[in-house]
C-alpha positions in Angstrom: 5.4 67.5 133.1 1.9 67.6 131.5 0.8 70.5 133.7 3.6 72.6 132.4 2.3 72.2 128.9 -1.3 72.9 130.1 -0.3 76.1 131.9 1.8 77.2 128.9 -1.1 76.6 126.6 -3.5 78.5 128.9 -1.2 81.4 129.3 -2.3 82.8 125.9 -5.7 84.7 125.9 -6.4 83.6 122.3 -6.0 80.0 123.3 -8.3 80.5 126.3 -10.9 82.1 124.1 -10.6 79.1 121.7 -11.3 76.7 124.6 -14.3 78.8 125.6 -15.6 78.5 122.1 -14.9 74.7 122.0 -16.9 74.3 125.2 -20.0 75.0 123.0 -19.0 72.2 120.6 -16.6 71.1 117.9 -15.3 73.7 115.5 -12.8 73.9 112.6 -9.9 76.2 112.4 -11.8 78.4 110.0 -14.8 78.6 112.3 -12.6 79.4 115.2 -10.7 82.1 113.3 -13.9 84.0 112.5 -14.3 86.1 115.7 -10.5 86.8 116.0 -8.4 89.3 114.1 -6.0 86.6 113.2 -5.6 84.3 110.2 -6.7 80.7 110.0 -3.0 79.5 109.9 -2.5 81.4 113.2 -5.5 79.7 114.7 -4.1 76.4 113.5 -0.8 77.1 115.4 -2.8 77.8 118.5 -4.7 74.6 118.0 -1.5 72.7 117.7 -0.3 74.0 121.1 -3.6 73.1 122.7 -3.5 69.7 121.1 0.1 69.0 122.3 -1.0 70.0 125.8 -3.8 67.5 125.6 -6.5 70.1 126.0 -8.2 69.4 122.7 -8.2 66.7 120.1 -8.9 66.8 116.4 -10.4 64.3 114.1 -10.5 63.9 110.3 -14.0 64.4 108.9 -13.7 64.3 105.1 -12.0 67.6 104.3 -12.5 69.0 107.8 -10.5 68.6 111.0 -12.8 69.7 113.8 -11.4 70.3 117.2 -13.1 69.4 120.5 -12.3 69.8 124.2 -10.6 66.9 126.0 -12.1 67.0 129.5 -9.4 64.7 131.0 -6.7 67.3 130.7 -9.0 69.9 132.4 -9.9 67.4 135.1 -6.2 66.9 135.8 -5.7 70.6 136.1 -8.8 70.9 138.4 -7.4 68.1 140.6 -4.1 70.0 140.9 -5.9 73.2 141.8 -8.2 71.5 144.3 -5.2 70.8 146.6 -4.5 74.5 146.8 -8.2 75.3 147.3 -8.2 73.0 150.3 -5.1 74.6 151.8 -6.5 78.1 151.3 -9.8 77.1 152.8 -8.0 75.7 155.9 -6.0 78.9 156.2 -9.2 81.0 156.1 -10.8 78.7 158.7 -7.8 79.3 161.0 -8.0 83.0 160.4 -11.8 83.0 161.1 -11.1 81.1 164.4 -8.4 83.7 165.4 -10.7 86.6 164.6 -13.6 85.0 166.5 -11.5 84.9 169.7 -12.3 87.6 172.2 -9.6 90.2 172.4 -8.1 91.5 175.6 -8.1 95.2 176.1 -4.7 96.7 176.8 
């Protein structure tokens, strides 16, 4: 299931930070490694996981392979989460209605 790969990729804080950086624009593994205390090969492994999950794509640009966000994967995740947001909103509306009812004194 694609969402399984998405959640697995997002489970790692370094990968989430990489996605946050890519939200600003394309970057290479070397550029992404700069703010982290990890090597460029380690960042490349993180990029591979993100790419396999469909969260990013990479293109060849001469000697560089810049990565960029793939909004479709995030849109699918958001659509999945939206169902649960709606259920929770309905639950809170029911709770609000119950709390708004006048209470009988014992």
